[in-house]
C-alpha positions in Angstrom: 7.5 21.3 27.8 5.4 19.1 30.3 2.3 17.5 29.3 -0.2 19.9 31.0 1.3 23.2 28.8 1.2 20.9 25.9 -2.5 20.6 26.7 -3.0 23.8 26.9 -1.3 25.0 24.1 -3.8 22.5 22.2 -6.1 24.0 23.2 -5.5 27.2 22.6 -4.8 26.9 19.2 -8.0 25.1 18.5 -9.3 28.2 20.2 -7.8 30.7 17.6 -8.9 28.4 14.8 -10.7 30.7 12.1 -8.8 34.0 13.9 -6.5 36.9 12.6 -4.1 34.7 15.5 -1.4 32.4 13.9 -2.2 28.5 15.0 1.1 27.2 14.8 3.2 30.4 17.0 -0.1 31.6 18.5 0.8 35.3 18.0 -1.4 37.9 16.2 0.0 40.8 12.9 -2.4 42.9 15.0 0.4 43.9 17.1 2.4 45.5 14.2 0.2 48.3 14.1 1.3 49.9 17.0 4.3 50.6 15.0 2.7 51.5 11.5 1.8 54.4 13.6 4.7 55.7 14.4 6.3 54.7 11.1 4.1 56.4 9.4 5.2 59.4 11.7 8.1 59.2 11.2 8.0 59.3 7.3 6.0 62.7 7.8 9.0 64.2 9.8 10.7 66.2 6.5 7.9 67.3 5.4 6.2 68.7 8.8 9.0 68.9 11.1 6.3 69.0 14.1 5.2 65.1 13.6 8.8 64.1 15.6 6.9 65.9 18.9 4.5 63.2 18.1 6.9 60.6 17.9 8.9 61.9 20.8 4.9 61.5 22.5 5.0 57.7 20.9 5.3 55.4 23.6 5.9 51.3 22.9 3.2 49.0 24.6 3.7 45.6 25.1 1.1 42.9 23.6 -0.8 42.8 26.2 -1.2 46.6 26.5 -1.8 47.0 22.6 -4.9 44.7 22.8 -6.1 45.9 26.1 -6.3 49.0 24.1 -7.0 47.8 20.6 -10.6 47.2 18.7 -9.5 43.7 17.9 -12.1 41.2 18.1 -10.4 38.5 19.9 -8.1 40.7 22.0 -8.2 38.6 25.2 -7.7 35.3 23.1 -5.1 37.0 21.5 -3.3 38.2 25.0 -4.2 34.1 26.4 -2.2 32.6 22.9 0.3 35.7 23.6 1.2 34.1 26.8 1.3 30.3 26.0 3.2 30.7 22.8 5.8 28.5 22.3 9.1 30.2 23.6 10.9 29.3 20.1 9.0 32.1 18.6 8.3 34.4 21.4 11.3 34.9 22.8 12.8 35.7 18.9 9.5 37.6 18.7 10.1 39.6 22.0 13.9 40.4 21.1 12.3 42.2 17.7 10.1 44.1 19.6 13.2 45.1 22.0 14.8 45.7 18.4 12.0 48.1 16.8 11.2 50.2 20.6 15.0 50.9 20.7 15.5 52.1 17.2 12.1 53.8 17.6 13.7 55.8 20.7 17.1 55.9 18.8 16.0 57.7 15.4 14.5 60.4 17.7 18.0 61.7 18.6 19.4 60.7 15.0 16.9 62.8 13.7 17.3 65.7 16.2 21.0 65.7 15.0 20.5 66.0 11.2 17.6 68.9 11.8 20.1 70.9 13.9 22.5 71.3 10.8 19.2 72.4 8.6 20.0 70.4 5.7 16.4 69.6 3.9 17.7 66.5 1.7 19.8 65.0 4.9 16.8 65.1 7.1 14.9 63.4 4.3 17.4 60.4 3.7 18.0 59.9 7.2 14.1 59.5 8.3 14.2 57.0 4.9 17.3 54.9 6.1 15.6 55.1 9.7 12.4 53.7 8.7 13.6 50.9 6.4 15.7 49.9 9.1 12.5 49.4 10.9 10.1 48.4 8.9 12.8 45.4 8.2 12.7 44.6 12.0 8.7 44.8 11.7 9.4 42.5 8.8 10.6 39.9 10.6 8.6 40.3 13.4 5.6 39.3 11.2 7.8 36.2 9.7 8.0 35.3 13.3 4.3 34.9 13.8 3.5 33.8 10.7 6.3 30.8 11.9 7.5 31.6 8.7 11.4 32.5 10.1 14.5 31.0 10.7 16.0 31.6 14.7 19.2 32.4 13.3 18.5 35.0 11.2 16.1 35.8 12.8 18.8 37.0 15.8 21.0 38.4 13.1 18.4 40.8 11.9 18.1 42.1 15.2 22.0 42.4 16.1 22.9 43.9 12.6 24.2 47.4 12.4 23.1 50.1 9.6 26.3 49.3 7.9 26.1 45.4 8.2 21.9 46.4 6.9 23.3 47.9 3.6 25.5 45.3 3.1 22.9 42.6 2.6 20.8 45.0 -0.1 24.1 45.0 -2.3 
């Protein structure tokens, strides 16, 4: 990191003081609201199958797009801070965000497959497992945003498949 980058980071850290943007990571948990929306829709699918149409319509938003569309009081500062966030946080954060987006999209395919057989209990269990997996990734994002994560653990969480995740809880 060159001197100008260090100065800019320190300036932004001062600007985010007393906001909902983490001073260390320069990231804001408000971004996770974008994913909370789709998780809620997924959770409704077993009781309201038409909600899957809403999940299909849901589109990933970049950090900047989310804040541009939000009512977050410091949205311009949030985007500036994100653009200058230390790579030690931003890279695993972006990788985790990509993993969440991928999991949401693959969830649609998984749910459609289970809906084909008409087994309501299997659908409920599938949705529960899928939303749990997405929530685990969101928990990892939150830890990164708050500067409370281990890089190896973050990478492992992104690359684990369902069997590996289940094994962690056994």
